[in-house]
Z-matrix of the N, CA and C atoms (Angstrom, degrees):
N
C 1 1.453
C 2 1.520 1 107.99
N 3 1.290 2 116.08 1 135.26
C 4 1.452 3 121.86 2 174.46
C 5 1.520 4 108.58 3 -109.85
N 6 1.326 5 117.53 4 129.19
C 7 1.462 6 122.22 5 -176.95
C 8 1.520 7 108.65 6 -128.95
N 9 1.316 8 114.96 7 135.96
C 10 1.460 9 120.53 8 177.58
C 11 1.515 10 109.40 9 -130.30
N 12 1.317 11 117.49 10 146.81
C 13 1.467 12 121.80 11 168.64
C 14 1.507 13 105.99 12 -98.97
N 15 1.311 14 116.07 13 128.38
C 16 1.458 15 119.61 14 -179.37
C 17 1.513 16 110.78 15 -71.72
N 18 1.313 17 115.12 16 133.66
C 19 1.466 18 121.31 17 173.79
C 20 1.514 19 107.80 18 -115.46
N 21 1.295 20 115.32 19 149.76
C 22 1.454 21 120.69 20 173.91
C 23 1.529 22 107.82 21 -67.44
N 24 1.313 23 116.68 22 132.16
C 25 1.453 24 120.62 23 179.86
C 26 1.529 25 111.00 24 -71.14
N 27 1.324 26 116.67 25 -22.38
C 28 1.462 27 121.04 26 -178.24
C 29 1.529 28 112.37 27 -84.55
N 30 1.344 29 117.27 28 -53.82
C 31 1.472 30 120.25 29 -173.39
C 32 1.528 31 113.62 30 -115.70
N 33 1.333 32 117.67 31 -1.28
C 34 1.464 33 124.80 32 178.68
C 35 1.530 34 114.35 33 66.51
N 36 1.330 35 117.76 34 17.84
C 37 1.457 36 121.64 35 176.96
C 38 1.524 37 110.09 36 -69.70
N 39 1.341 38 115.18 37 148.00
C 40 1.460 39 121.35 38 174.04
C 41 1.525 40 111.46 39 -99.09
N 42 1.329 41 117.69 40 1.52
C 43 1.458 42 122.12 41 -178.18
C 44 1.532 43 109.27 42 -95.07
N 45 1.340 44 114.90 43 123.24
C 46 1.467 45 120.49 44 -175.79
C 47 1.523 46 111.19 45 -135.75
N 48 1.313 47 115.02 46 161.20
C 49 1.461 48 123.25 47 171.04
C 50 1.518 49 107.29 48 -122.10
N 51 1.334 50 116.52 49 139.25
C 52 1.460 51 121.09 50 175.23
C 53 1.518 52 109.06 51 -97.25
N 54 1.317 53 116.05 52 129.59
C 55 1.456 54 122.38 53 175.21
C 56 1.521 55 106.55 54 -108.82
N 57 1.338 56 116.78 55 118.38
C 58 1.461 57 121.74 56 -175.98
C 59 1.521 58 108.82 57 -96.81
N 60 1.329 59 115.80 58 123.44
C 61 1.459 60 121.72 59 -178.97
C 62 1.521 61 108.36 60 -112.73
N 63 1.342 62 116.41 61 119.53
C 64 1.464 63 122.04 62 178.19
C 65 1.520 64 108.66 63 -116.84
N 66 1.332 65 115.44 64 124.89
C 67 1.458 66 121.63 65 177.04
C 68 1.524 67 108.12 66 -130.67
N 69 1.328 68 117.83 67 135.91
C 70 1.466 69 120.03 68 -178.96
C 71 1.526 70 112.07 69 -54.78
N 72 1.333 71 115.70 70 133.02
C 73 1.457 72 121.27 71 176.23
C 74 1.521 73 115.28 72 78.25
N 75 1.328 74 117.94 73 2.43
C 76 1.460 75 120.29 74 -179.35
C 77 1.527 76 109.18 75 -124.42
N 78 1.344 77 117.14 76 153.94
C 79 1.469 78 118.67 77 175.31
C 80 1.528 79 109.98 78 -64.26
N 81 1.314 80 115.54 79 151.63
C 82 1.462 81 119.35 80 175.98
C 83 1.528 82 109.09 81 -64.93
N 84 1.303 83 115.98 82 143.64
C 85 1.457 84 121.20 83 176.48
C 86 1.523 85 108.08 84 -116.22
N 87 1.316 86 115.39 85 132.35
C 88 1.458 87 121.78 86 175.54
C 89 1.526 88 106.65 87 -107.72
N 90 1.319 89 115.86 88 118.60
C 91 1.458 90 121.25 89 175.12
C 92 1.525 91 107.05 90 -101.29
N 93 1.302 92 117.03 91 124.08
C 94 1.457 93 122.48 92 -179.37
C 95 1.526 94 107.37 93 -97.53
N 96 1.332 95 115.52 94 117.56
C 97 1.465 96 121.67 95 -177.23
C 98 1.527 97 109.28 96 -111.57
N 99 1.307 98 116.34 97 136.82
C 100 1.460 99 121.02 98 176.69
C 101 1.525 100 108.47 99 -67.82
N 102 1.329 101 115.90 100 128.45
C 103 1.466 102 120.59 101 -179.78
C 104 1.528 103 111.31 102 -73.72
N 105 1.314 104 116.49 103 -20.05
C 106 1.459 105 120.19 104 -177.13
C 107 1.538 106 112.00 105 -87.63
N 108 1.337 107 117.49 106 -55.85
C 109 1.471 108 120.48 107 -174.70
C 110 1.526 109 113.54 108 -106.34
N 111 1.341 110 116.97 109 -5.79
C 112 1.465 111 123.92 110 177.37
C 113 1.534 112 114.27 111 73.20
N 114 1.331 113 120.04 112 9.12
C 115 1.460 114 121.93 113 176.97
C 116 1.524 115 110.80 114 -71.78
N 117 1.314 116 116.55 115 155.19
C 118 1.459 117 122.07 116 172.29
C 119 1.523 118 108.12 117 -73.62
N 120 1.323 119 116.43 118 126.94
C 121 1.461 120 122.02 119 -179.05
C 122 1.529 121 110.09 120 -97.27
N 123 1.339 122 117.17 121 -44.50
C 124 1.460 123 121.31 122 -177.70
C 125 1.523 124 109.52 123 -163.73
N 126 1.325 125 115.15 124 165.64
C 127 1.463 126 121.92 125 174.87
C 128 1.528 127 107.98 126 -137.96
N 129 1.333 128 116.10 127 137.35
C 130 1.460 129 122.39 128 179.57
C 131 1.516 130 108.86 129 -129.61
N 132 1.333 131 116.34 130 144.09
C 133 1.453 132 120.36 131 172.21
C 134 1.521 133 108.05 132 -110.67
N 135 1.333 134 115.01 133 134.75
C 136 1.454 135 121.20 134 -176.97
C 137 1.523 136 110.39 135 -122.03
N 138 1.326 137 116.21 136 136.53
C 139 1.461 138 117.69 137 173.63
C 140 1.520 139 110.99 138 -91.43
N 141 1.327 140 117.32 139 -24.98
C 142 1.460 141 121.37 140 172.40
C 143 1.520 142 107.98 141 -131.38
N 144 1.298 143 115.30 142 160.18
C 145 1.457 144 120.42 143 -174.91
C 146 1.513 145 108.81 144 -143.60
N 147 1.293 146 116.21 145 125.24
C 148 1.462 147 122.12 146 178.88
C 149 1.516 148 107.06 147 -117.22
N 150 1.328 149 117.24 148 119.08
C 151 1.461 150 122.75 149 179.51
C 152 1.518 151 107.35 150 -110.99
N 153 1.315 152 116.09 151 102.90
C 154 1.458 153 120.45 152 -176.06
C 155 1.527 154 110.50 153 -61.61
N 156 1.309 155 115.99 154 130.82
C 157 1.453 156 121.12 155 178.91
C 158 1.522 157 113.96 156 97.35
N 159 1.314 158 117.55 157 -11.89
C 160 1.466 159 120.23 158 -179.33
C 161 1.522 160 112.38 159 -91.30
N 162 1.320 161 117.02 160 -14.49
C 163 1.447 162 119.89 161 174.65
C 164 1.516 163 115.22 162 89.67
N 165 1.294 164 111.93 163 179.70
C 166 1.458 165 122.57 164 -174.63
C 167 1.520 166 112.78 165 -59.89
N 168 1.331 167 118.16 166 -42.38
C 169 1.460 168 121.13 167 -176.20
C 170 1.529 169 111.89 168 -62.42
N 171 1.322 170 116.89 169 -38.61
C 172 1.464 171 121.08 170 178.57
C 173 1.526 172 110.66 171 -63.58
N 174 1.319 173 115.95 172 -44.80
C 175 1.458 174 120.60 173 179.49
C 176 1.529 175 110.57 174 -66.02
N 177 1.307 176 115.80 175 -43.94
C 178 1.458 177 121.66 176 -178.56
C 179 1.524 178 111.67 177 -61.46
N 180 1.313 179 117.19 178 -39.43
C 181 1.466 180 121.16 179 -178.81
C 182 1.518 181 112.45 180 -62.82
N 183 1.309 182 117.41 181 -20.79
C 184 1.457 183 120.86 182 -177.25
C 185 1.517 184 114.33 183 -98.41
N 186 1.324 185 117.32 184 -0.64
C 187 1.459 186 119.82 185 177.79
C 188 1.527 187 110.11 186 -77.03
N 189 1.301 188 116.57 187 141.72
C 190 1.459 189 119.97 188 177.97
C 191 1.526 190 111.52 189 -94.02
N 192 1.319 191 116.45 190 -40.87
C 193 1.457 192 120.03 191 -174.92
C 194 1.528 193 111.04 192 -86.75
N 195 1.310 194 115.97 193 148.75
C 196 1.463 195 121.25 194 174.96
C 197 1.518 196 108.68 195 -82.86
N 198 1.290 197 117.16 196 143.15
C 199 1.452 198 122.20 197 179.95
C 200 1.524 199 108.91 198 -107.98
N 201 1.330 200 114.54 199 164.92
C 202 1.460 201 120.71 200 -176.00
C 203 1.516 202 113.50 201 -69.12
N 204 1.320 203 118.44 202 -42.99
C 205 1.453 204 119.23 203 -174.91
C 206 1.527 205 110.64 204 -149.18
N 207 1.325 206 114.78 205 166.04
C 208 1.450 207 120.49 206 175.30
C 209 1.516 208 112.09 207 -62.32
N 210 1.333 209 116.88 208 -35.00
C 211 1.468 210 120.30 209 178.33
C 212 1.527 211 110.86 210 -64.12
N 213 1.344 212 115.99 211 -41.87
C 214 1.467 213 119.68 212 177.82
C 215 1.527 214 110.59 213 -62.19
N 216 1.320 215 115.89 214 -41.94
C 217 1.465 216 120.12 215 179.09
C 218 1.524 217 111.39 216 -63.70
N 219 1.325 218 116.35 217 -44.59
C 220 1.456 219 119.89 218 -179.49
C 221 1.525 220 110.50 219 -63.78
N 222 1.327 221 117.20 220 -42.13
C 223 1.466 222 120.78 221 178.57
C 224 1.527 223 110.05 222 -62.33
N 225 1.311 224 117.49 223 -44.81
C 226 1.465 225 121.19 224 179.71
C 227 1.532 226 111.01 225 -63.78
N 228 1.331 227 116.46 226 -39.54
C 229 1.462 228 120.55 227 176.92
C 230 1.525 229 110.94 228 -61.96
N 231 1.334 230 116.82 229 -47.97
C 232 1.459 231 120.60 230 -178.79
C 233 1.527 232 111.45 231 -62.42
N 234 1.328 233 116.67 232 -39.41
C 235 1.463 234 120.29 233 176.48
C 236 1.527 235 111.15 234 -64.78
N 237 1.333 236 116.76 235 -40.69
C 238 1.459 237 121.44 236 177.61
C 239 1.522 238 110.48 237 -63.00
N 240 1.319 239 116.23 238 -44.57
C 241 1.468 240 121.48 239 -179.84
C 242 1.524 241 110.39 240 -60.98
N 243 1.324 242 117.38 241 -48.72
C 244 1.461 243 121.12 242 -178.88
C 245 1.537 244 111.62 243 -66.33
N 246 1.307 245 116.72 244 -41.15
C 247 1.470 246 121.04 245 179.53
C 248 1.529 247 110.40 246 -60.90
N 249 1.327 248 117.03 247 -43.66
C 250 1.460 249 120.53 248 -178.77
C 251 1.527 250 112.26 249 -72.29
N 252 1.334 251 118.23 250 -35.66
C 253 1.465 252 120.11 251 174.75
C 254 1.525 253 111.08 252 -63.61
N 255 1.333 254 117.09 253 -41.19
C 256 1.458 255 120.74 254 178.13
C 257 1.520 256 110.34 255 -66.01
N 258 1.318 257 117.90 256 -44.94
C 259 1.464 258 121.14 257 178.76
C 260 1.524 259 110.67 258 -59.94
N 261 1.327 260 116.64 259 -43.80
C 262 1.465 261 121.20 260 179.25
C 263 1.525 262 110.44 261 -60.60
N 264 1.331 263 116.98 262 -45.07
C 265 1.469 264 121.01 263 178.60
C 266 1.524 265 110.28 264 -62.22
N 267 1.332 266 117.40 265 -44.48
C 268 1.467 267 121.56 266 179.56
C 269 1.525 268 111.55 267 -62.69
N 270 1.328 269 116.70 268 -40.57
C 271 1.464 270 120.69 269 179.50
C 272 1.526 271 110.04 270 -64.90
N 273 1.341 272 117.42 271 -44.82
C 274 1.464 273 120.35 272 178.80
C 275 1.529 274 111.22 273 -61.76
N 276 1.329 275 116.64 274 -40.73
C 277 1.465 276 120.12 275 178.19
C 278 1.527 277 111.23 276 -64.79
N 279 1.328 278 116.61 277 -40.91
C 280 1.463 279 120.68 278 178.36
C 281 1.511 280 111.24 279 -64.37
N 282 1.326 281 116.51 280 -44.68
C 283 1.469 282 119.94 281 177.75
C 284 1.528 283 111.11 282 -60.45
N 285 1.331 284 116.02 283 -41.99
C 286 1.469 285 120.36 284 -179.95
C 287 1.531 286 110.77 285 -65.13
N 288 1.322 287 116.25 286 -44.86
C 289 1.471 288 119.58 287 -177.68
C 290 1.527 289 111.60 288 -66.08
N 291 1.336 290 117.33 289 -25.42
C 292 1.463 291 121.25 290 179.28
C 293 1.533 292 111.22 291 -94.55
N 294 1.345 293 116.82 292 2.76
C 295 1.451 294 120.72 293 179.22
C 296 1.526 295 113.84 294 69.59
N 297 1.337 296 115.71 295 27.57
C 298 1.459 297 120.86 296 -177.36
C 299 1.519 298 113.03 297 -106.33
N 300 1.331 299 117.53 298 9.83
C 301 1.461 300 118.00 299 -178.75
C 302 1.509 301 109.57 300 -87.94
């Protein structure tokens, strides 16, 4: 696994704000803004979005495809939640082992 902490290209700050842009019919765009100098750091487009702590309804609202049943949706949500918690833990461990935390 390769892990990087984003730095502002202008001032090298590690402090950022995410600006979430939602437009009908388009993938969500995340604009990463430097909290220090306000420059644009990066932009990402997402087809799905998982917001940890917001629950099933938040995740469900961001799905594009229809699923067969509520059970399938709940299973997919739980798998998404667990996958992202594991990834987050792995990223934190990688950052710590590289002295980047």
